[in-house]
Structures are given as structure tokens and as C-alpha cells.
C-alpha positions in Angstrom: -14.3 68.1 -100.8 -12.4 66.6 -103.8 -12.4 62.7 -104.3 -8.6 61.1 -104.4 -7.3 61.0 -107.7 -6.5 57.0 -108.2 -5.5 57.2 -111.8 -2.0 58.3 -113.0 -3.2 61.3 -115.1 -5.1 64.4 -114.2 -6.1 67.9 -116.0 -2.9 70.3 -116.0 -3.1 72.5 -112.9 -2.8 75.5 -115.2 -3.5 74.8 -118.2 -7.0 73.3 -118.9 -6.5 72.2 -122.6 -3.7 69.7 -121.4 -4.0 66.2 -119.4 -0.9 65.3 -117.9 0.3 61.7 -117.5 2.6 60.3 -114.8 4.9 57.2 -114.7 6.9 55.6 -112.0 9.7 54.2 -114.3 11.1 56.0 -117.5 10.4 52.9 -119.8 6.7 53.1 -119.4 6.9 56.9 -120.2 8.8 55.9 -123.3 6.5 53.3 -124.7 3.7 55.5 -123.9 5.4 58.4 -126.4 5.7 55.8 -128.6 2.4 54.5 -128.8 1.1 58.2 -129.0 3.5 59.0 -131.8 2.3 55.8 -133.7 -1.6 57.1 -133.2 -0.6 60.6 -134.6 -1.1 62.2 -131.3 0.9 65.3 -130.8 2.3 65.3 -127.2 5.2 66.8 -124.9 7.5 65.0 -122.9 9.0 66.4 -119.7 12.7 66.3 -119.9 13.1 66.9 -116.3 14.7 63.8 -114.4 12.0 62.1 -112.5 9.9 60.2 -110.8 7.5 61.0 -111.8 8.0 61.2 -115.5 5.6 63.3 -117.3 3.9 63.3 -120.6 1.1 66.4 -121.6 -1.3 65.4 -124.1 -4.4 67.9 -125.5 -7.5 67.2 -123.8 -9.2 66.7 -127.4 -7.3 63.2 -127.3 -8.2 62.2 -124.0 -10.3 59.3 -124.9 -7.2 57.6 -127.1 -4.6 58.8 -125.0 -6.1 57.3 -121.9 -6.7 54.1 -124.0 -3.1 54.1 -124.6 -2.3 54.8 -121.1 -4.0 51.8 -119.8 -2.6 49.7 -122.4 1.2 50.5 -121.2 0.2 50.3 -117.8 -1.2 46.8 -118.4 1.8 45.9 -120.0 3.8 46.6 -116.9 2.1 45.5 -114.2 2.3 42.2 -111.8 -0.2 39.6 -112.0 -2.9 39.6 -109.2 -1.6 36.4 -108.1 1.7 36.1 -109.2 2.9 32.8 -107.0 1.5 30.0 -109.3 1.1 27.5 -106.1 -1.1 30.1 -104.3 -3.2 30.7 -107.7 -4.3 27.3 -108.4 -4.6 26.7 -104.2 -7.4 29.5 -104.6 -8.9 28.0 -107.9 -9.3 24.6 -106.1 -10.5 26.0 -103.1 -13.3 28.3 -104.9 -14.3 24.9 -107.3 -14.4 22.9 -103.9 -16.7 25.5 -102.5 -18.7 25.7 -105.6 -19.1 21.7 -105.8 -20.1 21.5 -101.9 -22.5 24.4 -102.8 -24.1 22.2 -105.6 -24.4 19.2 -103.6 -26.5 20.8 -100.8 -28.6 22.3 -103.3 -29.3 19.0 -104.6 -29.7 17.7 -101.0 -32.0 20.3 -100.4 -34.6 19.6 -103.2 
């Protein structure tokens, strides 16, 4: 049984020398293509209307292409805790728990 692919790229189903990157929006694909071109990595862009929007890269460029892929995904992701009030509430609660743990440690000495 194969593990599920949790990334947005995989080996090409018929050409083992290629990696295929999938993007949900065209803007991410275009930014990825620009970064690949800037790095001098040859690639092929699928011209079919998406989604998914596809780009193929030779497997020999795997490490650099994956690094650029994660750069693009990082620029377009939402923050984990996007609501500032909730984010600061969570930080305050964790801080309070740490203070209480430290007080309990001091009391037990």
C-alpha cells in the first residue's frame, strides 16, 4: 500500500525523469515558473486550463525545484493563527501556564 502524497509534486506517471508540480491557482504557477527561469532551470508549463495548474521539471533539478516550490507556497499561505486577538490569547494562555508551572516547581523544592 502506497502512502498518500501530501505534497504538491510527484513523479510523472509515465516519464520517470520528470517531476510534476501542481498549483491550485495560476498566480502561484506563474511565480514558480519565474523563479525556475531565474535559477536557470528549464521547465515545461501545461497550457491547459486548470486547476490544477501544472509545471514539469527534470528530476535532476529536484532539490532546487522543491526549495523554490516551498518558497512560492510559503508566500501564498495564510498564517496558522490569522486572527490577532486569538493569536495573542493563545500566547498569553501558554505564558500563564509556564508561569504557573515555574511557581509549582519552586514550591516543590
